[in-house]
Structures are given as C-alpha cells and as structure tokens.
C-alpha positions in Angstrom: 0.0 0.0 0.0 1.3 3.5 -0.9 2.5 5.4 2.2 2.3 9.2 2.4 3.9 11.8 4.6 2.2 12.0 7.9 3.3 15.5 9.0 1.8 17.7 6.3 -1.6 18.1 4.5 0.1 19.0 1.2 3.4 18.2 -0.5 5.3 18.0 -3.8 6.8 14.7 -5.0 10.0 14.9 -7.1 10.9 11.7 -8.9 14.7 11.6 -9.1 14.6 8.5 -11.2 12.6 10.4 -13.8 15.2 13.2 -13.8 17.9 10.6 -14.4 16.0 9.0 -17.2 15.5 12.4 -18.9 19.2 13.2 -18.6 20.1 9.9 -20.3 17.7 10.7 -23.1 19.3 14.1 -23.5 22.9 12.7 -23.5 22.0 10.6 -26.5 21.4 13.7 -28.5 24.4 15.7 -27.4 26.9 16.3 -30.1 30.4 14.9 -29.5 32.4 17.2 -27.2 29.5 19.3 -26.1 29.2 20.1 -22.4 25.9 20.1 -20.5 24.9 22.9 -18.2 22.0 22.0 -16.0 19.9 25.1 -15.3 18.6 25.1 -11.7 17.3 28.6 -11.7 14.0 29.5 -10.0 14.5 26.8 -7.4 15.1 24.2 -10.1 11.8 25.2 -11.8 10.0 24.7 -8.5 11.5 21.2 -7.7 14.1 22.3 -5.1 17.4 23.7 -6.3 19.7 22.1 -3.7 18.6 18.4 -3.9 18.1 18.6 -7.6 21.5 20.1 -8.2 23.1 17.4 -6.0 21.4 14.7 -8.0 22.3 16.2 -11.4 26.0 16.5 -10.3 26.0 12.9 -9.2 24.6 12.0 -12.6 27.4 13.8 -14.4 26.3 17.2 -15.7 29.3 19.5 -16.3 28.2 22.7 -14.5 25.1 24.5 -13.2 23.3 27.7 -14.3 21.2 30.1 -12.3 19.8 33.5 -12.9 20.8 35.5 -9.7 23.8 35.5 -7.5 21.6 34.7 -4.4 20.7 31.4 -6.1 24.4 30.5 -6.7 25.2 31.4 -3.1 22.5 29.1 -1.8 24.1 26.3 -3.6 27.5 27.2 -2.2 26.0 27.5 1.3 24.8 23.9 0.9 28.3 22.7 0.0 27.9 22.5 -3.8 31.3 23.3 -5.1 30.9 22.6 -8.8 31.1 25.4 -11.4 28.1 27.7 -11.4 27.3 30.4 -14.0 25.1 33.4 -13.1 23.2 34.7 -16.1 22.0 38.1 -14.9 24.1 41.2 -14.4 25.3 41.7 -10.8 24.9 44.7 -8.7 28.2 46.6 -8.2 28.7 45.3 -4.7 28.1 41.7 -5.6 31.1 41.1 -7.8 33.4 40.7 -4.8 31.2 38.0 -3.3 30.9 36.2 -6.6 34.7 36.1 -7.1 35.3 35.1 -3.5 33.1 32.0 -3.9 34.4 31.0 -7.4 31.2 31.8 -9.2 31.3 32.5 -12.9 29.8 35.8 -13.8 28.2 37.1 -17.0 29.4 40.3 -18.6 26.9 42.1 -20.8 28.3 45.6 -21.0 31.5 47.6 -20.8 30.4 48.7 -17.4 30.0 45.1 -16.2 33.6 44.4 -17.4 34.9 47.4 -15.5 33.2 46.4 -12.3 34.4 42.8 -12.4 38.0 43.9 -13.2 38.0 46.3 -10.3 36.6 43.7 -7.9 39.2 41.1 -9.1 42.0 43.5 -8.7 40.8 44.4 -5.1 40.9 40.7 -4.2 44.1 39.9 -6.1 42.3 37.1 -7.9 41.2 36.5 -11.5 37.5 36.5 -12.2 35.9 33.8 -14.3 33.7 35.4 -17.0 31.3 34.5 -19.8 30.5 37.3 -22.2 26.7 37.7 -23.0 25.7 38.8 -26.5 22.2 40.1 -27.3 21.2 38.8 -30.8 17.5 39.7 -30.5 16.1 38.7 -27.1 16.3 42.3 -25.9 17.2 41.5 -22.3 20.9 41.6 -21.3 24.0 41.6 -23.4 26.3 43.4 -25.8 24.9 44.3 -29.2 26.8 42.6 -32.0 28.3 45.9 -33.3 29.7 46.8 -29.9 30.8 43.4 -28.7 34.3 43.0 -30.2 36.1 45.8 -28.2 34.7 44.5 -24.9 35.6 40.9 -25.8 39.1 41.9 -26.7 39.6 43.8 -23.5 38.3 40.9 -21.4 40.5 38.5 -23.3 43.6 40.6 -22.7 42.8 41.5 -19.1 45.1 40.3 -16.3 42.1 40.2 -14.0 39.8 38.1 -16.2 39.7 34.4 -17.2 37.5 34.5 -20.3 35.9 31.1 -20.2 32.8 31.5 -22.4 30.7 33.6 -24.7 26.9 33.0 -25.2 23.6 34.3 -26.5 20.0 33.5 -25.8 17.5 32.8 -28.6 14.2 34.7 -28.5 12.0 33.0 -31.1 10.9 29.8 -29.5 9.1 28.1 -32.4 10.1 30.7 -35.0 12.9 28.8 -36.6 13.7 31.5 -39.2 14.5 34.1 -36.5 16.5 31.5 -34.4 18.6 30.8 -37.5 19.1 34.6 -37.9 20.2 34.9 -34.3 22.6 32.0 -34.6 24.1 33.3 -37.9 24.7 36.6 -36.2 26.3 35.0 -33.2 28.4 32.7 -35.4 29.7 35.6 -37.5 30.9 37.3 -34.3 32.7 34.1 -33.2 34.3 33.7 -36.6 35.5 37.3 -36.6 37.0 36.9 -33.1 38.8 33.7 -34.1 40.3 35.4 -37.2 41.8 37.9 -34.7 43.3 35.1 -32.6 40.7 35.2 -29.9 39.6 31.7 -29.1 37.0 31.3 -26.3 36.6 27.8 -24.9 32.9 27.5 -24.2 30.6 29.0 -26.8 26.9 28.3 -26.1 23.5 29.4 -27.4 21.0 26.4 -27.1 18.4 26.1 -24.4 15.8 23.3 -24.4 13.9 24.3 -27.5 16.9 25.0 -29.8 18.7 22.0 -28.4 15.9 19.7 -29.6 15.2 21.5 -32.9 18.7 22.5 -34.1 21.5 20.0 -33.2 24.0 21.8 -35.3 23.8 24.8 -32.9 25.0 22.8 -29.9 28.5 24.2 -30.2 30.7 23.5 -27.1 27.9 23.7 -24.5 24.1 23.6 -24.1 22.0 25.1 -21.3 19.1 22.8 -20.4 16.4 23.1 -17.8 12.9 22.3 -19.0 13.6 19.1 -20.8 15.6 17.8 -17.8 12.5 18.1 -15.7 10.2 16.2 -18.1 8.6 19.0 -20.1 8.8 19.7 -23.8 9.2 23.4 -24.8 6.6 24.8 -27.1 6.4 23.7 -30.7 7.3 20.6 -32.6 9.9 18.5 -30.8 12.0 15.5 -31.6 9.7 12.4 -31.3 12.4 10.0 -30.3 13.0 11.8 -27.0 11.0 10.1 -24.3 10.7 12.3 -21.3 9.2 11.4 -17.9 7.3 13.7 -15.6 9.1 14.2 -12.3 6.7 16.5 -10.5 3.4 15.8 -8.6 1.6 18.2 -6.3 -0.5 16.2 -3.8 -2.8 17.0 -0.8 -5.1 15.2 1.6 -8.8 16.0 1.6 -9.9 18.0 4.6 -13.6 17.4 4.4 -16.4 15.9 2.3 -19.9 17.4 2.1 -23.2 16.6 0.4 -25.0 19.3 -1.5 -28.4 19.4 -3.2 -29.0 20.4 -6.8 -29.0 24.2 -7.2 -26.6 24.8 -4.4 -23.9 27.5 -5.0 -20.2 27.0 -4.2 -17.5 29.5 -3.3 -17.1 33.3 -3.2 -19.6 35.3 -5.1 -21.6 32.1 -5.8 -20.0 31.7 -9.2 -20.8 28.0 -9.5 -24.3 26.4 -9.2 -24.5 22.6 -8.9 -26.6 21.1 -11.7 -27.4 18.0 -9.6 -27.0 16.5 -6.2 -23.3 16.3 -5.5 -20.6 15.4 -3.1 -17.9 18.1 -2.7 -14.4 17.6 -1.3 -12.6 20.5 0.5 -8.9 20.5 -0.3 -6.4 22.6 1.8 -4.7 24.1 -1.3 -5.4 27.6 -2.6 -3.9 30.8 -3.9 -1.3 31.0 -1.2 0.1 27.7 -2.5 0.3 28.9 -6.1 -2.9 27.1 -7.2 -5.1 29.0 -9.6 -2.5 31.7 -10.1 -1.6 32.3 -13.7 0.4 34.9 -15.6 -1.6 36.1 -18.6 0.8 37.2 -21.3 0.0 39.7 -24.0 -1.5 37.9 -27.0 1.1 37.2 -29.8 -1.4 37.9 -32.5 -5.1 38.1 -33.4 -5.6 34.3 -33.4 -3.9 34.1 -30.0 -6.2 36.9 -28.7 -9.3 35.0 -30.0 -8.2 31.8 -28.3 -7.6 33.6 -25.0 -11.0 35.3 -25.3 -12.8 32.0 -26.0 -11.1 30.3 -23.1 -12.1 33.2 -20.8 -15.7 33.0 -22.0 -15.8 29.2 -21.5 -14.4 29.7 -18.0 -17.1 32.3 -17.2 -19.8 29.9 -18.4 -18.3 27.1 -16.2 -17.7 24.8 -19.1 -15.9 21.6 -18.0 -13.4 21.9 -20.9 -11.7 24.9 -19.2 -12.1 23.9 -15.6 -9.1 22.9 -13.5 -9.0 19.2 -12.9 -7.9 17.3 -9.9 -7.2 13.6 -9.8 -8.7 11.4 -7.0 -8.0 7.7 -6.9 -7.0 7.9 -10.6 -10.2 9.6 -11.6 -10.6 13.2 -12.9 -12.6 15.6 -10.8 -13.4 19.3 -11.5 -12.4 22.2 -9.3 -15.6 24.3 -8.7 -16.2 27.9 -7.8 -13.6 30.6 -7.2 -10.3 29.7 -5.6 -10.0 30.5 -1.9 -6.8 31.7 -0.3 -6.0 28.4 1.4 -8.7 26.0 0.0 -10.4 24.8 -3.1 -13.6 22.8 -3.8 -13.7 19.7 -5.9 -16.9 18.1 -7.2 -16.6 14.3 -6.7 -17.7 12.3 -9.7 -20.3 9.6 -8.9 -19.9 6.8 -7.8 -16.4 7.5 -6.6 -16.0 6.9 -2.9 -14.0 9.6 -1.1 -13.3 10.2 2.5 -11.4 12.9 4.5 -7.7 12.1 4.4 -7.7 10.6 0.9 -5.0 11.8 -1.4 -5.7 14.1 -4.3 -3.3 15.3 -7.1 -3.7 18.9 -8.2 -2.4 20.8 -11.3 -0.4 23.4 -9.4 2.2 24.8 -11.8 5.7 23.9 -10.5 7.2 27.3 -10.9 4.3 28.9 -9.0 4.1 26.4 -6.2 4.9 28.0 -2.8 8.3 27.4 -1.3 6.5 26.6 2.0 5.1 23.4 0.5 7.6 20.6 1.4 9.3 18.7 -1.4 9.8 14.9 -1.1 12.4 13.1 -3.3 11.5 9.6 -4.5 13.9 6.9 -5.8 13.7 3.5 -7.4 10.0 3.8 -8.4 8.7 2.7 -5.1 6.0 5.3 -5.0 6.6 6.1 -1.3 7.1 9.4 0.4 8.3 8.3 3.8 11.6 9.1 5.4 13.4 6.2 3.7 13.0 8.0 0.3 13.5 11.6 1.3 16.8 13.3 0.6 17.8 15.8 3.3 17.1 19.4 2.4 19.3 21.9 4.4 17.7 25.0 5.9 17.7 27.8 3.4 20.6 30.2 3.9 23.0 32.5 2.1 26.7 33.2 2.5 27.4 36.6 4.2 
C-alpha cells in the first residue's frame, strides 16, 4: 500500500529516477564534445534547487546555471562546489562576493567588465567570466556591433579568465529568427577567431533549440525544461521520451453533500446542476494554485483563443475547468479559488473520505516554497523518510 507523509496536508513529490531518465535521453542527443549545463534557476523550476542540483551533479552534468547571485550562493552554502554560471548582471557590490566564492559571472556591457575587473584587482584574484551577447532577445548583453572591443579587453585583461561567450534565442518556435540569431552570433565568433581570440565555451542552445537545431549545440548547451520532463513549445524530436518528475498532492480536509442548485465559493459563481458530493482541499492561492500569468497575445488568433477560453471559464464549461485527480479519476475544481482551500466536485460513484490523497495541477514554478518537497527513488511510490533526501535549511553566505 502506498504510504504518504504524515506530517503535512500537502506536499510535492519529485521523482529523481525520472530526472535521471531524462538526462540519459538528452545525453543521447548531445553532439560529441558538447558540455551540458543543468539550469537550476527559480528553485530548479520549483523542484528544489539544492537536492536537484546534487542529483544532477552525481549523474554527471558539467556545471550549473542560475539567474541570480543569491541562487548561486544558496548552492555554495549547501556545499555544492561545482562550477556555477550566473546569467544576470550583478549589482556593483556583488562582484566581490561572486569572485570570493568562485562563481562564474556574465558580462553584458563595458560597465560590467569594468566592475568585475575592479573587484578582481581588489581581491588579487582573477574573475571567471562569460560574455553575454544580445542577438535579439532584448534582455541583457552586448549588441553585435559593440561586442568586439569588450571581448578583446576581457581576453587581454590580467584580472579576467574569459571562459565562455553566449547568446539566448528569442524566437521559441520561430525557426527563421532562431537561425538569424545563430548566424549573427556565429559571425561574431568567426571574426574573433580570425583575430586570434579563441574562447573555450561557446553556447546558445536552451531546451527548444537543443531539440530542434542539433548543429547549434557548439561547445555547450544550457538545459532546464527538458531535464524536468517538459517539452518546450512547438514541434519536438519524437524520439526523445521524457518522464514527468513532479506531482503536487494533498489530503482531503472534508467531504460534504449538496443538493442540486446549491452554490459554491465566493460570489456564488458555480451552481451545482445535480446533487453532488464536494471535497474540500487545503490548497489555494497562497500555495500557487489558480495563479496564472496572462501574457500579451502574440497575434489576433492568440487573442481570440484567450477570449474563447475566458468566456468558457465564465460559463463554467468543463473543458476549461481545472481538474484534480482522486483515486486515478478526474474531478473538477468548482467555484472561485480560496486563499487556502479549493472545492472539488466528486464524480459519482467515486467513494472519497477525508484524508484521501488528491493530485492537483499546481504549476511547478508557481508552487509555494512553503510546500515541502519529497524526493523519491527507485520507483517505489513512497514518500516516507526512507526515500526523502535531506534538504538543508535555506541560507546564504554573508
């Protein structure tokens, strides 16, 4: 019989075997000589940065990638000594800390380079650097026409070890623009090589371009989404078989019977069309459930799709309702989401009691850090202490 944690009413299960499987699938596609950077930004996409990073290191990834210095410092605090690259620019006062803890920094402007050189000189140590080139994402990095002088200065600097140079694709499923970005980046690399500037680790592929454009792998790829069992948007390589590694689960707090015509939730937004049993689940907005970023539509068709979906939700159509899973059966979330609870209409004749386990579609990157993560091995389907990897208390290096 499956055993569940006894000290919490909600938890996240992370299947380490699934992550290992995904990594092996990815390694089959790597071009010869290409390094693999495992991206563990945003708390390893909600899975838990420290335990996931430890597992990936044990499985043989070459280095780790994070967005912010504080994420790198948390790994260092938890005795992860492998190479870590920070993608975002640092604040002026952060360069000293990064260099002290052997963290690789990104340089995306002449000002960044000046700051990191000054910090390295102050410490009497050389800073490890990757140059960031902006080829169309519009976020951080040197424009192509301003990049060469900064790269040359970094290459010649006594305070800098220029280990890498990279760009980030913007297009997602727009292959034509991805190719345009790659061509621009490659032209810069060729120009630098003609001038005798050879940079060891050149990289541009994240999950989408890794799958779609193997010839762009270069010396290194940066992978996050595919490691954790999700395909990026658009057509993917069909021979890649990924396994989901994330489950958000909770125990039912209460079960109630309602007559046809009863209303559920705030503002009485849902009216039961028939006599129903309803389960009360201790998961709500504070846990990240029902929270969703609504991006600007990418075009008229996208706008119409979003409008239709919103209308269907207003009309309480099942096709757009959030769906929980109870005893392997789908069950619809009804009414507006509460701060700490939600309501699930139990399909007849499913027998459900308080304490039964329900799985909920809480997005991994929105799941609250307060929800405990449990790390499973060997497909045993258990979440007791025998299968839980220790997770150190969060902390940062002063």
